[in-house]
C-alpha positions as CSV (number, residue, x, y, z in Angstrom):
1,M,0.0,0.0,0.0
2,P,1.5,3.4,-0.9
3,Q,2.4,5.7,1.9
4,P,-0.4,8.3,2.5
5,A,0.4,12.0,2.3
6,P,0.4,13.7,5.7
7,I,-2.7,15.7,6.3
8,S,-3.2,18.7,8.6
9,W,-5.1,18.2,11.9
10,R,-8.2,19.9,10.5
11,V,-9.4,19.1,7.0
12,H,-12.3,21.0,5.3
13,F,-14.3,19.4,2.5
14,A,-17.7,20.3,1.1
15,E,-19.7,21.6,4.1
16,S,-17.7,19.3,6.5
17,E,-14.7,19.5,8.7
18,A,-12.7,16.6,10.2
19,D,-10.5,17.1,13.2
20,V,-8.0,14.2,12.8
21,R,-6.3,14.7,16.1
22,A,-9.6,14.6,18.0
23,C,-11.3,12.0,15.7
24,E,-14.3,14.3,15.3
25,L,-16.4,15.1,12.2
26,Y,-18.5,18.2,11.8
27,L,-21.2,18.5,9.2
28,S,-22.5,22.1,8.6
29,G,-20.9,22.9,12.0
30,R,-22.7,20.1,13.9
31,K,-20.6,17.4,15.5
32,V,-21.4,13.9,14.1
33,K,-20.7,10.8,16.1
34,L,-18.6,8.2,14.2
35,Q,-17.4,4.9,15.3
36,E,-13.6,4.4,15.4
37,R,-13.4,2.3,12.2
38,A,-15.7,4.7,10.3
39,F,-13.4,7.6,11.2
40,Q,-10.4,5.5,10.1
41,V,-12.0,5.0,6.7
42,L,-12.7,8.7,6.4
43,E,-9.2,9.5,7.4
44,A,-7.8,7.1,4.8
45,L,-10.0,8.7,2.1
46,L,-8.9,12.2,3.1
47,E,-5.2,11.3,3.1
48,R,-5.5,10.0,-0.5
49,A,-8.0,12.5,-1.9
50,G,-8.4,12.2,-5.6
51,E,-6.9,8.7,-5.7
52,V,-8.5,5.3,-5.8
53,V,-8.5,3.7,-2.4
54,T,-9.2,-0.1,-2.7
55,R,-11.1,-2.3,-0.3
56,E,-7.8,-4.0,0.5
57,D,-6.2,-0.7,1.4
58,L,-9.1,0.0,3.8
59,R,-9.0,-3.5,5.2
60,E,-5.3,-3.3,5.9
61,R,-5.7,0.0,7.6
62,T,-8.8,-0.7,9.7
63,W,-8.7,-4.4,10.7
64,P,-6.0,-6.7,12.0
65,A,-4.4,-8.9,9.4
66,D,-6.1,-12.1,10.7
67,T,-9.6,-10.6,10.4
68,F,-12.0,-11.6,7.6
69,V,-14.0,-8.7,6.2
70,D,-17.2,-9.6,4.3
71,Y,-17.6,-7.0,1.6
72,G,-20.8,-8.6,0.4
73,H,-22.7,-5.8,2.2
74,S,-22.6,-2.2,1.2
75,L,-21.4,0.7,3.2
76,A,-23.4,4.0,3.3
77,V,-21.2,7.1,3.2
78,G,-22.8,10.4,3.8
79,G,-26.4,9.3,4.2
80,Q,-28.8,6.5,4.5
81,P,-28.2,3.2,2.8
82,K,-30.2,2.5,-0.3
83,P,-32.8,-0.2,0.2
84,P,-31.8,-3.6,-1.3
85,R,-32.8,-4.1,-4.9
86,R,-35.3,-6.8,-5.7
87,R,-34.5,-9.3,-8.4
């Protein structure tokens, strides 16, 4: 996995701000609670803004090496998950 570029302690994007040192996310000025792994994923994406971040990159960063991660389920980023499609 390539080394991420260092980011400043506070990162502004869209109407959001992430405080990496405090592990806090603010949307439109309101603090949003994120679980630790969710914040780790956000931080990885911010560090590699504009680049492709693979599932494997995220798995290596957020889970121990001996952990199986089932990617058969979708993650919702920035909103509610879409309902499952019917076949």
